[in-house]
C-alpha positions in Angstrom: -7.5 7.0 39.3 -8.1 5.9 36.4 -5.8 3.8 35.1 -7.4 3.1 31.4 -7.0 6.7 30.0 -3.8 7.9 28.6 -3.2 11.3 31.0 -4.0 8.9 34.0 -1.7 6.0 32.8 1.1 8.7 32.6 0.2 10.0 36.0 0.2 6.5 37.4 3.6 5.7 36.0 4.8 8.7 37.7 3.6 7.7 41.0 5.0 3.8 40.4 8.3 5.8 39.2 8.3 8.0 42.4 7.8 5.1 44.9 10.4 2.8 43.1 12.9 6.0 43.6 11.4 5.8 47.2 12.0 2.2 47.5 15.8 2.3 46.7 16.4 5.1 49.1 14.7 2.9 52.2 17.2 0.1 51.0 20.2 2.1 50.8 19.5 3.5 54.3 18.3 -0.1 55.6 21.6 -1.3 53.7 23.7 0.9 55.4 22.1 -0.1 59.1 22.8 -3.8 58.4 26.3 -3.1 57.3 26.6 -1.4 60.6 25.4 -3.9 62.5 27.2 -6.8 60.9 30.6 -4.6 61.8 30.0 -3.6 65.1 27.7 -6.5 66.5 28.5 -10.5 66.6 26.3 -11.1 63.9 26.9 -14.1 61.7 27.9 -13.9 58.5 25.6 -16.7 57.0 22.9 -14.2 58.5 24.0 -11.6 55.7 22.4 -12.8 52.2 19.0 -13.7 53.9 19.4 -10.2 55.5 19.3 -8.6 52.3 16.6 -10.5 50.7 14.2 -9.8 53.7 15.3 -6.2 53.7 14.6 -5.8 49.4 11.2 -7.3 49.8 10.4 -5.1 52.5 11.2 -2.4 50.3 9.3 -3.8 47.7 6.4 -4.1 49.9 6.8 -0.5 50.8 7.1 0.6 47.0 3.9 -1.3 46.5 1.9 0.1 49.3 3.3 3.4 48.6 2.0 3.6 44.9 -1.3 2.2 45.7 -2.0 4.6 48.6 -1.2 7.2 46.0 -2.9 6.1 43.2 -5.7 5.0 45.1 -7.0 2.6 42.7 -5.7 -1.0 41.3 -3.3 -1.7 43.9 -2.7 -5.1 42.3 -1.6 -3.4 39.1 0.1 -0.4 40.6 2.1 -2.7 43.5 2.8 -5.4 40.6 4.4 -2.7 38.5 6.1 -1.1 41.2 8.0 -4.6 42.4 8.6 -5.7 38.7 10.0 -2.3 38.0 12.3 -2.3 41.3 14.1 -5.9 40.3 14.1 -4.7 36.9 16.2 -1.9 37.7 18.6 -3.7 40.3 19.5 -5.7 37.8 20.1 -3.2 34.9 22.3 -1.3 38.1 24.1 -4.3 38.8 24.8 -4.8 35.0 25.9 -1.6 34.6 28.4 -1.5 38.1 29.4 -5.1 37.1 29.5 -5.4 33.7 27.2 -8.8 34.2 24.3 -10.2 34.4 23.6 -14.0 35.2 19.8 -15.3 34.6 19.3 -18.3 36.3 16.5 -19.7 38.1 17.1 -18.4 41.8 17.2 -15.0 39.6 13.6 -16.0 37.6 12.4 -16.8 41.4 13.7 -13.8 43.1 11.4 -11.5 40.5 8.7 -13.5 40.8 8.6 -12.9 44.4 9.5 -9.1 44.0 6.2 -9.2 42.0 3.9 -11.0 44.2 5.5 -9.1 47.4 4.7 -5.6 45.4 0.9 -6.7 44.6 0.7 -7.8 48.7 1.9 -4.1 49.2 -0.7 -2.3 46.4 -3.5 -4.8 47.7 -2.7 -3.3 51.2 -2.1 0.2 50.3 -5.5 0.7 48.6 -7.0 -1.1 51.7 -5.2 1.9 54.0 -6.0 4.4 51.6 -9.7 4.2 52.5 -11.0 3.0 49.3 
């Protein structure tokens, strides 16, 4: 898929949007499993926050992988956009639900990590797509 032509850009953005929605669904399912594990097993509370980060990064990786696999081109770009869009939507959702958003160094680092993980997923996705 050539991402430089207008029609193909819209097609690529549609793919990216669908994969970000898929990543949100993956996150919801995994967070539900984590919640059950915390409730019914002796998982220490200190493990919850790192587990949430790992689950988010896994979802971002999958979004990058899925988007690059479907786009079949420019995995670095589609994966990075997927990761960045995922985090922007997470923070936007947090703002809508909780009415405030803090922009701290930790938030910036999380966005950068998600961008990098999305890029990694995109690179893996291109290699898995047979290119």
